[in-house]
VOBA-1610 file (N, C-alpha, C; in pm, whole numbers, padded with zeros to 5 digits, always signed):
BEGIN
Unk+00094-00152+00011Unk-00009-00011-00010Unk+00101+00128+00005Unk+00094+00250-00067Unk+00116+00364-00092Unk+00095+00406+00001Unk+00235+00510+00111Unk+00148+00579+00157Unk+00098+00720+00117Unk+00039+00828+00201Unk-00005+00914+00132Unk+00066+01014+00095Unk+00196+01027+00120Unk+00368+01073+00042Unk+00359+01030-00079Unk+00345+00960-00096Unk+00397+00823-00199Unk+00262+00840-00295Unk+00201+00801-00280Unk+00069+00836-00384Unk+00081+01034-00403Unk+00069+01087-00308Unk+00042+01255-00375Unk+00189+01306-00510Unk+00292+01216-00454Unk+00356+01230-00527Unk+00399+01148-00665Unk+00299+00994-00669Unk+00303+00956-00819Unk+00190+00992-00863Unk+00078+01090-00802Unk+00001+01133-00859Unk+00050+01258-00989Unk+00095+01309-00914Unk+00158+01457-00961Unk+00247+01441-01048Unk+00340+01265-01081Unk+00424+01353-01181Unk+00337+01246-01293Unk+00188+01162-01283Unk+00148+01077-01337Unk+00051+01213-01427Unk-00007+01300-01337Unk-00055+01435-01432Unk-00003+01489-01531Unk+00119+01545-01427Unk+00248+01645-01510Unk+00292+01585-01642Unk+00305+01439-01656Unk+00382+01394-01731Unk+00354+01307-01849Unk+00250+01227-01827Unk+00136+01101-01888Unk+00034+01223-01937Unk+00015+01283-01887Unk-00176+01395-01884Unk-00139+01504-01965Unk-00109+01606-01841Unk-00087+01781-01922Unk+00021+01777-02014Unk+00116+01697-02069Unk+00237+01676-02097Unk+00202+01634-02237Unk+00024+01552-02269Unk+00021+01495-02388Unk-00096+01612-02452Unk-00070+01727-02369Unk-00202+01848-02396Unk-00354+01829-02376Unk-00333+01764-02244Unk-00497+01753-02183Unk-00483+01912-02113Unk-00569+02004-02136Unk-00572+02140-02062Unk-00681+02155-01978Unk-00758+02051-01984Unk-00889+02073-01847Unk-00818+02066-01709Unk-00849+02244-01640Unk-00796+02226-01566Unk-00877+02173-01446Unk-01001+02148-01471Unk-01076+02045-01350Unk-01077+01918-01365Unk-01053+01877-01489Unk-01005+01717-01564Unk-00872+01708-01498Unk-00787+01805-01511Unk-00611+01752-01449Unk-00639+01771-01266Unk-00710+01811-01210Unk-00727+01817-01089Unk-00801+01662-01030Unk-00879+01640-01081Unk-00957+01523-01043Unk-00907+01381-01061Unk-00792+01449-01198Unk-00676+01300-01163Unk-00562+01266-01119Unk-00543+01452-01051Unk-00475+01408-00907Unk-00493+01384-00807Unk-00630+01386-00791Unk-00661+01382-00633Unk-00768+01229-00617Unk-00824+01166-00726Unk-00814+01016-00687Unk-00730+00908-00682Unk-00763+00854-00576Unk-00620+00791-00524Unk-00636+00635-00629Unk-00582+00639-00783Unk-00599+00524-00856Unk-00525+00399-00802Unk-00452+00393-00722Unk-00403+00225-00655Unk-00471+00188-00616Unk-00612+00226-00570Unk-00729+00178-00512Unk-00807+00142-00562Unk-00758+00166-00736Unk-00864+00080-00823Unk-00812-00041-00903Unk-00664-00057-00834Unk-00620-00212-00905Unk-00559-00295-00822Unk-00544-00435-00861Unk-00529-00528-00734Unk-00427-00497-00688Unk-00395-00566-00567Unk-00318-00506-00489Unk-00144-00545-00539Unk-00130-00646-00597Unk-00012-00685-00662Unk+00062-00565-00771Unk-00088-00488-00787Unk-00045-00360-00879Unk-00014-00248-00854Unk-00034-00203-00727Unk-00032-00091-00670Unk+00067-00008-00709Unk+00169-00070-00719Unk+00336+00022-00730Unk+00343+00074-00869Unk+00229+00012-00986Unk+00229+00060-01055Unk+00136+00131-01127Unk+00062+00177-01021Unk-00116+00256-01085Unk-00086+00335-01114Unk+00041+00398-01129Unk+00075+00552-01153Unk+00138+00564-01300Unk+00217+00489-01334Unk+00266+00465-01478Unk+00162+00427-01560Unk+00217+00464-01674Unk+00166+00493-01847Unk+00185+00355-01931Unk+00040+00361-01835Unk-00005+00191-01927Unk-00118+00150-01836Unk-00200+00081-01927Unk-00336-00015-01867Unk-00239-00128-01807Unk-00351-00143-01632Unk-00334-00231-01579Unk-00411-00372-01602Unk-00395-00472-01574Unk-00499-00564-01576Unk-00551-00576-01444Unk-00654-00568-01418Unk-00783-00605-01331Unk-00914-00745-01315Unk-00807-00845-01394Unk-00891-00937-01324Unk-01038-00943-01459Unk-01046-01092-01527Unk-01134-01129-01597Unk-01181-01096-01718Unk-01051-01051-01757Unk-01020-01049-01879Unk-00999-00895-01920Unk-01001-00790-01821Unk-01038-00660-01849Unk-00873-00552-01784Unk-00887-00456-01805Unk-00798-00335-01801Unk-00848-00224-01760Unk-00757-00148-01663Unk-00778-00027-01604Unk-00698+00080-01728Unk-00785+00129-01777Unk-00704+00223-01902Unk-00579+00336-01835Unk-00470+00352-01938Unk-00367+00427-01895Unk-00407+00554-01849Unk-00340+00596-01795Unk-00415+00751-01715Unk-00420+00855-01875Unk-00332+00869-01950Unk-00407+00936-02074Unk-00493+00942-02099Unk-00549+00807-02155Unk-00679+00776-02215Unk-00788+00774-02134Unk-00804+00818-01997Unk-00905+00805-01913Unk-00949+00997-01892Unk-00792+01056-01877Unk-00834+01237-01874Unk-00853+01274-02000Unk-00831+01181-02184Unk-00825+01247-02281Unk-00983+01271-02326Unk-01055+01113-02255Unk-01159+01036-02256Unk-01250+01142-02199Unk-01213+01168-02100Unk-01328+01286-02000Unk-01330+01429-02029Unk-01171+01467-02083Unk-01194+01622-02152Unk-01281+01631-02251Unk-01244+01543-02342Unk-01380+01550-02461Unk-01491+01531-02431Unk-01548+01514-02310Unk-01702+01550-02272Unk-01754+01659-02218Unk-01649+01766-02207Unk-01676+01885-02200Unk-01741+01902-02025Unk-01743+01847-01938Unk-01806+01811-01815Unk-01776+01998-01726Unk-01904+02007-01686Unk-01892+02116-01584Unk-01974+02179-01525Unk-02004+02065-01447Unk-02067+02028-01292Unk-02235+01937-01289Unk-02284+01999-01372Unk-02423+02000-01360Unk-02463+01831-01431Unk-02397+01763-01534Unk-02445+01696-01581Unk-02435+01547-01501Unk-02548+01486-01604Unk-02583+01344-01549Unk-02559+01257-01697Unk-02432+01189-01622Unk-02289+01058-01710Unk-02361+00940-01726Unk-02375+00879-01822Unk-02392+00701-01879Unk-02231+00694-01900Unk-02186+00588-01825Unk-02069+00511-01801Unk-02141+00370-01864Unk-02035+00326-02001Unk-02098+00192-02051Unk-01890+00152-01972Unk-01916+00012-01866Unk-01811-00033-01886Unk-01742+00007-01752Unk-01776-00035-01649Unk-01711+00025-01475Unk-01572-00007-01531Unk-01544-00132-01552Unk-01451-00198-01459Unk-01362-00213-01368Unk-01272-00133-01275Unk-01230-00112-01144Unk-01334-00014-01095Unk-01369+00074-01166Unk-01454+00237-01078Unk-01376+00353-01094Unk-01261+00336-01147Unk-01195+00442-01156Unk-01178+00555-01251Unk-01286+00508-01371Unk-01280+00668-01477Unk-01433+00750-01402Unk-01551+00620-01310Unk-01650+00707-01247Unk-01578+00789-01141Unk-01496+00722-01088Unk-01470+00840-00933Unk-01433+00944-01056Unk-01362+00966-01144Unk-01302+01077-01213Unk-01426+01094-01241Unk-01535+01090-01348Unk-01662+01167-01391Unk-01718+01187-01224Unk-01741+01140-01096Unk-01784+01204-01037Unk-01739+01325-00916Unk-01644+01338-00949Unk-01552+01460-00922Unk-01588+01618-01024Unk-01697+01590-01126Unk-01665+01634-01253Unk-01860+01693-01271Unk-01898+01609-01253Unk-02045+01572-01254Unk-02122+01572-01187Unk-02292+01585-01201Unk-02385+01592-01077Unk-02396+01434-01032Unk-02447+01354-01155Unk-02436+01235-01131Unk-02371+01068-01210Unk-02364+00981-01216Unk-02325+00877-01281Unk-02382+00741-01241Unk-02403+00742-01432Unk-02469+00564-01436Unk-02443+00494-01437Unk-02370+00407-01392Unk-02220+00325-01479Unk-02290+00163-01485Unk-02224+00098-01594Unk-02296-00013-01645Unk-02191-00104-01609Unk-02192-00179-01559Unk-02081-00310-01604Unk-02130-00451-01590Unk-02101-00570-01737Unk-02146-00700-01734Unk-02063-00771-01669Unk-01986-00753-01612Unk-01891-00867-01499Unk-01967-00837-01364Unk-02037-00894-01296Unk-02084-00887-01171Unk-01984-00870-01055Unk-01857-00961-01094Unk-01803-00953-01003Unk-01700-00803-00991Unk-01710-00738-01114Unk-01592-00631-01101Unk-01680-00462-01104Unk-01839-00503-01125Unk-01931-00461-01065Unk-01965-00455-00927Unk-01947-00563-00863Unk-01930-00526-00705Unk-01820-00521-00636Unk-01707-00521-00707Unk-01558-00485-00636Unk-01581-00266-00676Unk-01594-00250-00818Unk-01645-00099-00807Unk-01730-00035-00708Unk-01831-00121-00671Unk-01928-00063-00591Unk-01903-00031-00473Unk-01752-00132-00413Unk-01740-00104-00289Unk-01599-00032-00276Unk-01557+00005-00334Unk-01420+00078-00352Unk-01493+00243-00389Unk-01561+00270-00443Unk-01649+00374-00430Unk-01695+00459-00327Unk-01795+00337-00313Unk-01853+00368-00150Unk-01790+00384-00056Unk-01665+00357-00038Unk-01549+00341+00074Unk-01480+00507+00076Unk-01457+00560-00070Unk-01449+00663-00102Unk-01553+00788-00133Unk-01697+00750-00070Unk-01774+00878-00064Unk-01786+00890-00172Unk-01798+00828-00275Unk-01909+00865-00401Unk-02033+00832-00426Unk-02097+00911-00345Unk-02270+00881-00372Unk-02353+00946-00471Unk-02234+00953-00537Unk-02358+01057-00680Unk-02276+00911-00826Unk-02239+00817-00776Unk-02196+00714-00867Unk-02322+00610-00868Unk-02397+00537-00936Unk-02503+00431-00943Unk-02411+00318-01024Unk-02381+00174-00992Unk-02363+00080-01082Unk-02426+00044-01036Unk-02464-00077-01165Unk-02531-00185-01207Unk-02474-00327-01276Unk-02555-00464-01285Unk-02472-00513-01408Unk-02561-00541-01488Unk-02491-00502-01611Unk-02610-00539-01714Unk-02532-00519-01882Unk-02591-00524-01977Unk-02548-00507-02098Unk-02558-00416-02157Unk-02426-00307-02119Unk-02410-00156-02145Unk-02395-00109-02244Unk-02393-00205-02376Unk-02476-00133-02501Unk-02572-00140-02501Unk-02682-00168-02395Unk-02808-00103-02438Unk-02839+00019-02357Unk-02738+00078-02306Unk-02706+00157-02199Unk-02834+00169-02050Unk-02920+00254-02003Unk-02992+00269-01918Unk-03070+00357-01957Unk-03191+00264-02028Unk-03341+00359-02070Unk-03381+00486-01965Unk-03426+00346-01824Unk-03475+00447-01754Unk-03409+00586-01671Unk-03287+00592-01653Unk-03209+00689-01609Unk-03198+00784-01747Unk-03215+00780-01859Unk-03176+00852-01965Unk-03266+00973-01948Unk-03267+01087-02002Unk-03134+01097-02147Unk-03016+01154-02086Unk-02934+01147-02080Unk-02779+01152-02064Unk-02703+01305-02110Unk-02703+01382-01997Unk-02568+01492-02098Unk-02465+01442-02182Unk-02391+01319-02110Unk-02270+01300-02154Unk-02258+01135-02149Unk-02217+01049-02263Unk-02175+00895-02258Unk-02030+00849-02310Unk-02006+00810-02241Unk-01883+00742-02231Unk-01827+00582-02216Unk-01762+00590-02331Unk-01764+00391-02350Unk-01630+00358-02292Unk-01616+00290-02218Unk-01471+00251-02235Unk-01409+00069-02305Unk-01549+00062-02374Unk-01514-00091-02438Unk-01527-00053-02563Unk-01451-00126-02726Unk-01454-00074-02835Unk-01549-00211-02911Unk-01671-00144-03002Unk-01766-00174-03044Unk-01735-00132-03228Unk-01785-00223-03310Unk-01752-00191-03439Unk-01838-00083-03480Unk-01939-00041-03461Unk-02024+00070-03461Unk-02110+00072-03362Unk-02132+00233-03333Unk-02211+00318-03224Unk-02310+00205-03205Unk-02352+00193-03134Unk-02475+00137-03048Unk-02552+00180-03046Unk-02677+00173-03099Unk-02857+00285-03127Unk-02863+00303-03034Unk-02895+00206-02918Unk-02900+00232-02752Unk-02897+00398-02706Unk-02739+00388-02727Unk-02655+00415-02688Unk-02722+00637-02724Unk-02699+00626-02863Unk-02710+00699-02938Unk-02860+00788-02921Unk-02956+00706-02853Unk-03075+00775-02885Unk-03115+00798-02713Unk-03011+00755-02630Unk-03030+00788-02500Unk-02950+00955-02473Unk-02883+01016-02583Unk-02805+01126-02543Unk-02890+01229-02561Unk-02887+01263-02431Unk-02948+01444-02486Unk-02981+01527-02567Unk-02996+01613-02571Unk-02991+01728-02691Unk-02891+01832-02653Unk-02780+01821-02698Unk-02644+01940-02737Unk-02589+01814-02581Unk-02592+01690-02603Unk-02479+01596-02533Unk-02370+01542-02640Unk-02279+01481-02581Unk-02173+01411-02666Unk-02170+01260-02608Unk-02127+01191-02662Unk-02111+01044-02666Unk-01958+01061-02718Unk-01844+00992-02600Unk-01698+00932-02646Unk-01684+00823-02658Unk-01615+00699-02731Unk-01642+00561-02731Unk-01559+00558-02857Unk-01441+00429-02846Unk-01370+00381-02942Unk-01471+00274-02991Unk-01430+00314-03153Unk-01544+00219-03271Unk-01404+00148-03370Unk-01437+00044-03369Unk-01336-00018-03484Unk-01284-00194-03412Unk-01259-00223-03506Unk-01196-00375-03487Unk-01145-00434-03370Unk-01138-00556-03258Unk-01040-00538-03148Unk-00943-00614-03202Unk-00940-00676-03343Unk-00808-00714-03397Unk-00725-00626-03486Unk-00805-00515-03529Unk-00720-00383-03591Unk-00741-00296-03556Unk-00727-00183-03597Unk-00746-00037-03588Unk-00868+00025-03493Unk-00873+00081-03371Unk-00968+00172-03336Unk-00926+00295-03358Unk-01069+00374-03327Unk-01028+00548-03334Unk-01117+00584-03176Unk-01109+00650-03126Unk-01176+00772-03045Unk-01295+00854-03102Unk-01367+00803-03100Unk-01506+00904-03179Unk-01553+01024-03092Unk-01607+01154-03077Unk-01676+01216-03043Unk-01810+01229-03103Unk-01932+01195-03043Unk-02028+01224-03140Unk-02147+01322-03045Unk-02180+01440-03130Unk-02245+01510-03065Unk-02365+01573-03102Unk-02466+01568-03065Unk-02619+01535-03086Unk-02714+01702-03051Unk-02753+01782-03156Unk-02833+01880-03196Unk-02961+01855-03269Unk-03058+01898-03194Unk-03194+01813-03214Unk-03208+01726-03246Unk-03243+01665-03371Unk-03248+01547-03457Unk-03089+01495-03528Unk-03047+01577-03488Unk-02877+01521-03568Unk-02744+01542-03544Unk-02669+01447-03580Unk-02550+01361-03541Unk-02458+01452-03600Unk-02316+01475-03528Unk-02179+01476-03597Unk-02093+01376-03517Unk-02022+01356-03627Unk-01872+01274-03577Unk-01783+01291-03593Unk-01665+01303-03494Unk-01561+01394-03510Unk-01484+01274-03468Unk-01329+01187-03492Unk-01235+01094-03527Unk-01186+01214-03444Unk-01076+01123-03329Unk-00949+01219-03251Unk-00851+01112-03297Unk-00821+01036-03208Unk-00693+00958-03151Unk-00717+00791-03207Unk-00615+00739-03243Unk-00623+00604-03242Unk-00605+00524-03073Unk-00661+00423-03052Unk-00650+00331-02962Unk-00686+00214-02944Unk-00673+00132-02802Unk-00654-00021-02791Unk-00747-00024-02705Unk-00845-00068-02688Unk-00944-00114-02552Unk-00984-00286-02617Unk-01062-00318-02494Unk-01126-00468-02518Unk-01286-00475-02555Unk-01314-00556-02606Unk-01410-00529-02705Unk-01560-00526-02607Unk-01634-00436-02643Unk-01803-00390-02573Unk-01856-00528-02599Unk-01895-00631-02539Unk-02002-00729-02568Unk-02163-00758-02567Unk-02215-00757-02617Unk-02355-00735-02588Unk-02424-00735-02777Unk-02524-00711-02688Unk-02675-00667-02868Unk-02614-00562-02962Unk-02539-00466-02864Unk-02488-00322-02915Unk-02323-00331-02950Unk-02270-00461-02917Unk-02166-00471-02918Unk-02080-00577-03013Unk-01960-00639-02976Unk-01890-00753-03097Unk-01981-00822-02999Unk-02056-00965-03058Unk-02121-01130-03022Unk-02001-01165-02876Unk-02117-01261-02802Unk-02001-01344-02700Unk-01919-01413-02791Unk-01823-01450-02742Unk-01678-01528-02795Unk-01792-01626-02819Unk-01772-01702-02935Unk-01817-01852-02936Unk-01957-01824-03070Unk-01990-01743-03076Unk-02100-01704-03128Unk-02134-01667-03282
//
């Protein structure tokens, strides 16, 4: 376990050298990245590497994204504090914690029950009462809680799931990786104005697949 001093120094280096140095400029995002104890969202054996510049395995074939990707995707949402945000792919809960620092409410969906429960536990222990986690098919969104001012997807789909597009509020933003699990993926930012959508590609990336009716099929099917 990192001491508070070690955590602060590691978080400061992470923000300066991995995030800010790569042109993430939103001061609120940088501050949130510095506050959230990333090492508490990874397995105990990986805590020493929690603030390093790469993803880490969290079990069940899933990963926690590298800090830069978390910051980049979060900045792309343009959060100002009042938003209701849907996260697809809770994983360890780290991205949800960053979002919780920046918006009013976070609704997060995770398909793996063990990960959902682990994330729920650590988020509660850290006092993030504005995050609600449920187990389910994230590609279907969370219709009864929508529409959402922002949606972030932390797994790759071959195309944008229709359910997520439909649950986006007017003037909302959707950020997700799109592409082939075995090939090129791109982070895309989708904005909605009225009944119209615009799509902007940003950077190349590599994510685990989004599984479910709106994502990749289950293995072997």
